Structure formats: C-alpha cells, structure tokens
N, C-alpha and C positions, 0 to 999 in steps of 0.2 A: 134844077139842072141835073139832079140825080148823083150829086157828089156825095162819097162815103169817106174820102180821105184827101186831106191837102199834103201833098208832096211837092217837093220839100219847102219846110218852113225855114225862111231866109231870114235870121233873126235882125239882120243889120236893115232890112228893107223897112221902107215906111208902114207904120203900123203894124208889125209883125212882131212887136216885143210879146212873148210867150205869155205874160199875164194878160195882156190886152186879148189875144186870142183865146186864152182859155176862158177868160169871162165871157167873151161874146159868143163863142161855138162850142165851148166845153160841153160834152153829154150828146151834142149835134152830128159831130164829126170826128174821125181819128186824125191826128196829127203825125206826121212824119218829117225827121230832120231837126233843125233846130239848133245844131252844134255848129257854131260859125266856123266856116271854111275860109273866111276872108281875112279874118285877124289871129283869132284864138287859137286854132290849131296849127298853123304855120309860125306864128310868132310868142305864142304862150308858152309857159314853163309847164311840165307834166301836172304840177300841183295846182296852178290856175286851171289847167283842163280838168282836173278832177273836180274842182269847185264848181266850175260851171256844168259840166255835165250833171253832178249832183242837183244844182239849184234847176236846172232845165227839167231834170226828170220829177223833181218835186213839185214843179208847177204844172206842166203839161200832162204828167204821168197822173197826177190826184184824180184817183176814181177812174183811171183806166184811161183807153183811148190815145196813147201815144206809142209812137215806134220810134226808139232812138237810133238815130242817124246824123252823119254829117249834113249840112246845109246844101251839100253838092258833092260830087266824086271826090276824093280825097287826091291831091295836086302832089308832085314830086317835091315841093317845097316843104310839105309837112315832116318834121321829125318824127322818125320811128318811135322815138319815146312818147311822144303826143298821141301816135295813134294806139300803142300798147296802154297809155293811161286813159283813153276812151275807152275801149274794149274792157280793161281790168275794172274800172269804175263801174261798167254797166253789170259784169258779172258778179261784182261784190254787193250792188246795190241791194239793200233789204226791203223787198216790196211787202207792203203790209195788206 
C-alpha cells in the first residue's frame, strides 16, 4: 500500500497495544500517536500521564520510528496540567 507511517495510534482500539504493534511492525513503519486521548489525558493525573508517556516512548521509540503525540486532537476536557506533563515528559526523555 505504500504506507510509511501509522497515524494516529489509538491505544484503546483492538490490537493496537504498543507492544503488539512494535513486535509486528517495528522497523518497517513509523508510529505516531499512542498517548490515549479517551481516558489518560482527560482523567489521569500529571504523574500517571508522565508514566504512560515514558512507557509508550520506551516501547514504540525503541530503535527509533516513533513520533510522540496524542491519539487524537487534544480536547477541551484535557486539564492543562496533563498537557504540560505530556510535553515536559517528552522534553526530558533521555534518548539513547
């Protein structure tokens, strides 16, 4: 099909678990998204957002091929603190 990227990764959708996607398609395609917009960002705490963003980067970003972003456009119900936690976590993430 000529796909180079899957955008967005909807982690709550069937068979879209980051570990499953990375195992099946890692090194063949770029992933974008993966930070849950349905539950995590609107209802999680900044610390839970930080943990999940770090976990997702660790999985999908292993050996490259990942663009960190939410699984959909940020909605008005997402607290500013969670948006800032997402961005700060990405800025502080230590790429090896």
